[in-house]
N, C-alpha and C positions, 0 to 999 in steps of 0.2 A: 827555380826560385821559390815557388810555393806562394802562399798567402798567409803570412805569419801573423799571429795574434797572441796577445796576453789576455787571459781570462782570469778575473780576480774576484774573490769573495772576501769581504772584510767582516769579521765577527769578533766581538769583545776586543775591538781595537787592533786585532791581529789580521794582517792581510795574507791570504794564501794566493800565490801568484803562479798560475799554470801557463804552459807554453803549448800552443798549437801551431803546427807547420802549415796547415791548409784551411783554416776556418775564417780567416779575415773577411772573405767575401760573403760570409753567411751571418755575420754578427747581428744584423737587424732581425733576421729570421729566427735566430736562436733566442734572442732576448724576448721576442714576442710570444714564446712558449711559457713564460712565467717563471717565478722564483723556484718552485720545486723542481722543475725540469732542469733549469740552469745549474742548480746545486749538484744534482746527480751527474749531469752531462760533463761539467768541468772536471770531475774526478777521474775521468778516463785519460786525461792528459798528464804530462809530466809536471810535477810541482817544482819549478826551478827556483822560485823565491826571489827572482830579480826581474827587472823590466828591460825590455829591448830599447834600443835608441829609436829616435823618430824617423829613421830611414828604414830600418828592418821591420818595425811594427807597422803593418798595413791595415790593422784593425784591432779592436779590442772591446772588452766589456768589463766594467768595474761595478760590482754590486756591494754597496755598503749597507749591511743589515742593521748596524747600530743606528744609523741616521736615516735609513730608508731612502737612500739616494742611489741613482744609477747614472753612470757615464758610459758612452759608447762612441765608436766610430768604425768606419769600414763599410763593407757591402759592395753592391754593384753601382748602378746609376745614382743611388742615394748618396754615395761617398763624395760626389762632387756637385750635388744639386741642393742648394739651400732650401728651396721650397719643400722638397721631399723630407729633408731633415726636420724642418719646423713642424710639418704636419704629422710626421711619424712620431715624434716625441709627444705631441699633443694626443695622438691616438693611443699611445702606449699607456696613458693615464687610465684608460678603461681596463687594461689588463693588470697593470701594476697600481692598483688603487691605493691611495694615501702615500704613494711614493713620488719622489721628484725624479723625472727622467730627463737627462740633458745630453745634447750632442757635444762631444769633445772636439771643438774646432781646431785645436792644436795637437790632436792625437795623443800619443803616449806622454808628451810633455804635460798635458792636462792631468793624466793619471799620476805622474811622478809628483807634480805639485800638490795634488789632492792628498796623496799618501805621505807627503813629507819626505819623499825619497829622491828629490831632484838633485842631479849631479851633472857636471859638465859633459860627461859622456853621453847623456840622453840627447843632447843637441848634436846630431851628426854633422860632420863637415859638409857632406853632400847635400844637406837640406838648408844650408845658409842661403839668404836671398841672392838672386842673380838678376839684378835689374839691368838689362842690356838694351842698347840702342838698336833700332831698326830704321834704315833710311826710308822705308816705304810703310804705308798703312795697309790694313787688311780691307781691301775693297771687295765687293761681291757684285757679280753681274746681275744677280736676282735681287730686286728691291725688297721682295717679300721673304727673304731668307731668315732663318732663325736668328734670334738676338742672343747669341752665345754669351757675350760679355757686354754689359751695359755701362756706359759712362754718362752720368748726368752732371751738367755744369750749370751753376746758378751765378749769374753776373748782372749786377744792377737790377735785380728782381726778375730777370728774364731766364726762363728754364729751357734748356736744350738737352735732348737725349740722343746719344750716339751709340753705335754698336761696333764691336770688333769681333772678328772670327779667327783669331790666331791660335785657338786651341789652348785655353787656360793661361795664355801669356798676354792677352790684349790689354788688361788694365795695368799690368806691370810696365808695358811699353808706353803707356800713357803717363804713368807716374814718373818715369825716368826723365820725361821732358821738363818737369818742374813747372813753375808758375806760368810759363809762356803757353802752357797747354791750350788754354781757351782761345788763343790767337792763331794756333797752328793746326788744330784738329780739323780735318777736312769736312766741309758741309755735306759731302757725298755720304758720310757715315751717319747722318741724322736718321733716326727711326721714323719711318712714315706710317707703319702699321704695327701695332703691338701684338705679340703672341703671348700665350700662357707662360707664366713665370717658370714653369717646369723646364723651359728651354734655356734658362739663364743659369750659367755656372758661377762666374765671378761678377761683381759689380762695384762701381766706384762712383761716389757722389762728391763733387768738389764745389763747395760753397764759397765763392770769392767774396761775397758780401760780409761773411763772418769769419773768413779765413779758417774754415773747418773742412776736414776731409773725413769721409766715412768710407771704409773699405770692407768688402765681404769676399772672402775666398771660400769657394765651395769645398776645396780639398784642404788638408791640414797644413797650416803654417804656424810658425811660432813668433814670439815677440821681436825677434831680430828683423822681421819684415817690416813691422811698424817702425822700428828704430831707423831703418834704412829710408823710409818715407820722410821721417823727421829730418834726416840728414840732407835730403834733397830739397824738401819744402821747409826751409828754415823759418821758424816763427809761427808755423801753422799748428793747429790742434788736430791731432790724428786720432781717430776713433775706429775701433773695429765693431762692426755690427754683424749679426748672424742670421737675421731674418731674411736676407736676400733682397730681391728686386722690390718686393712689397714695401720695404723701408723707404725707398725713393718716393713712392706715391704718398705715403703717410707723412713724410718730412715736408713735402711740397703741397700738402693738402689737396691732392688730386683724387679722382675717383679710381680706387684700386680695383674695382670690379672688372676693369678692362684687361687685367693681367692675373688676377688672383685665382689660384687653384683652390676650389672649394673642398669642403670635407667630403662631399658626395663624389666629386671627381677623384679625390684621393682614394676613396674606397674602391672605385672602379679600377683605378690604377693598380691597387693592391691585389685585386682579384685576377687581373690579367698577368701581373708580374709575379704573383704568389709571394709578395714581400713579407706577409705575415705567416707563411707556412714554412715548415722545416722538416726535412727527412733526415733523421739521425744517421742513416746509412750513407749519406753523402760524404 
């Protein structure tokens, strides 16, 4: 299968679109080497001139030299961890000074929209939303287990936080329940002890008092997913947020230090994972 990526340089309003069969898992490391490296590195790949759809594209880098803006997605753990994505793009401002570096949370769809090349074929049939019912909830025997997916419910001013561990499907299986969610989600799923936000992939905040939903998918999804939520939760305001779990604490005015990954912790993570290092021979 490979790890397919589109690597793009825009200069004088003309995009050069390259195709790499195996570099999607290294896009964050590649981008961290700076502009000069990327310009030379991209040239070793085939210049196809077209974008893959959002099923085949597993990563990508878009460098717009005209507007000093960068979009990217892909990588290893960072590809489904909002906290890492947020801190990585913040850190890259030290390397790409005076540039805007952003994570493309909808993958190649974001590239296509940015370049004005959006076509129906970019939205692959296999990536359409699949909100399916499950008769059971994801319980865990260990009360202190990771908070893979977090669901925060606000009702009559009362805040309750729950966790699911279905493997990137937990919030979807909550959303498909519709407005009765607050009445049927088991109390056994309530979070008793917080872990660092690096452990959270997807998260969902449902504010019954204002009829607002905020959803964050760690991996790439497109606007069809938000439309599916609106179909199920009729009359609700649906918002996508990209900051991850920390948004829940800021929205509810709680002390975010209990879950926040600090810049210092991120730098230690980078050293251990070598997130900012890249060997061109890979």
